[in-house]
C-alpha positions in Angstrom: 33.6 17.9 9.6 31.7 17.2 6.4 29.1 14.4 6.1 29.7 12.4 2.9 26.7 10.1 3.2 25.0 9.5 -0.2 21.3 9.4 0.6 20.4 8.4 -3.0 21.3 4.8 -2.2 19.9 4.8 1.3 17.4 2.0 2.0 15.1 4.5 3.9 15.0 6.7 0.8 14.1 3.7 -1.3 11.3 2.7 1.1 9.9 6.3 1.1 9.9 6.2 -2.7 8.0 2.9 -2.7 5.3 4.4 -0.5 5.5 7.8 -2.0 1.7 8.1 -2.6 -0.4 9.6 0.2 -2.7 6.6 0.4 -0.4 3.6 -0.3 0.2 2.6 3.3 -3.5 3.0 4.0 -4.3 0.8 1.1 -1.8 -1.8 2.3 -3.4 -1.7 5.7 -6.9 -2.2 4.3 -5.6 -5.2 2.3 -3.6 -6.6 5.2 -6.7 -8.3 6.7 -8.7 -9.5 3.6 -8.8 -9.8 -0.1 -10.9 -6.8 -1.2 -12.7 -5.5 -4.3 -12.2 -2.0 -5.5 -15.5 -0.7 -4.0 -14.6 -2.3 -0.6 -11.3 -0.5 -0.6 -12.9 2.8 -1.6 -15.5 2.6 1.2 -12.8 2.0 3.8 -10.7 5.0 2.8 -12.9 8.0 2.9 -11.6 11.0 1.0 -9.7 9.1 -1.7 -11.0 9.6 -5.2 -11.6 6.7 -7.6 -8.9 8.0 -9.9 -6.3 8.2 -7.2 -7.2 4.8 -5.8 -6.9 3.3 -9.3 -3.5 4.9 -9.8 -2.2 3.9 -6.4 -3.4 0.3 -6.9 -1.6 0.2 -10.2 1.6 1.4 -8.7 1.4 -1.0 -5.8 0.8 -3.8 -8.2 3.8 -2.7 -10.4 6.0 -2.6 -7.3 5.0 -6.2 -6.5 3.2 -5.4 -3.2 -0.3 -6.4 -4.3 -1.9 -8.7 -6.8 -4.9 -8.1 -9.0 -7.1 -10.9 -10.0 -9.8 -10.4 -12.7 -12.7 -12.8 -12.9 -14.8 -13.5 -16.0 -18.5 -12.7 -16.0 -20.8 -9.8 -15.9 -20.3 -7.5 -14.3 -16.6 -7.9 -14.3 -15.1 -8.6 -10.8 -11.6 -7.7 -9.7 -10.0 -8.6 -6.4 -6.9 -7.1 -4.8 -4.7 -8.9 -2.3 -1.3 -8.5 -0.7 1.5 -10.6 -2.3 4.0 -12.4 -0.1 6.2 -9.3 -0.5 3.3 -7.1 0.6 2.5 -9.4 3.5 6.0 -9.0 4.8 5.1 -5.4 5.6 2.3 -6.3 8.0 4.6 -6.4 11.1 6.0 -3.0 10.0 2.5 -1.5 9.7 1.5 -2.9 13.1 4.7 -1.4 14.6 4.0 2.0 13.0 0.4 1.9 14.4 1.7 1.0 17.9 4.3 3.7 17.7 1.7 6.3 16.9 -0.6 5.1 19.8 2.3 5.6 22.2 2.7 9.2 21.2 -0.9 10.1 21.6 
């Protein structure tokens, strides 16, 4: 019997594409508790380069999962936060963490 399922339109495939970056879920987890500045995010994710963090933040913002708020003044200050769409992922992130703890 042949399987004719088209995985191109599969919701799981779409979610994986949304979180395609290695660090995206970690960034969302860091932002799930507080609004954070770039440096705060960077410190909480050891091993991520500033360029990769910048790229991943831009992609998450373009996907509507986080917001970026720039403040006037010197030095310039930028804060990142989850949008309502991004916050809707918090239960999923908690579930993933709980699932992993069960397997350890």
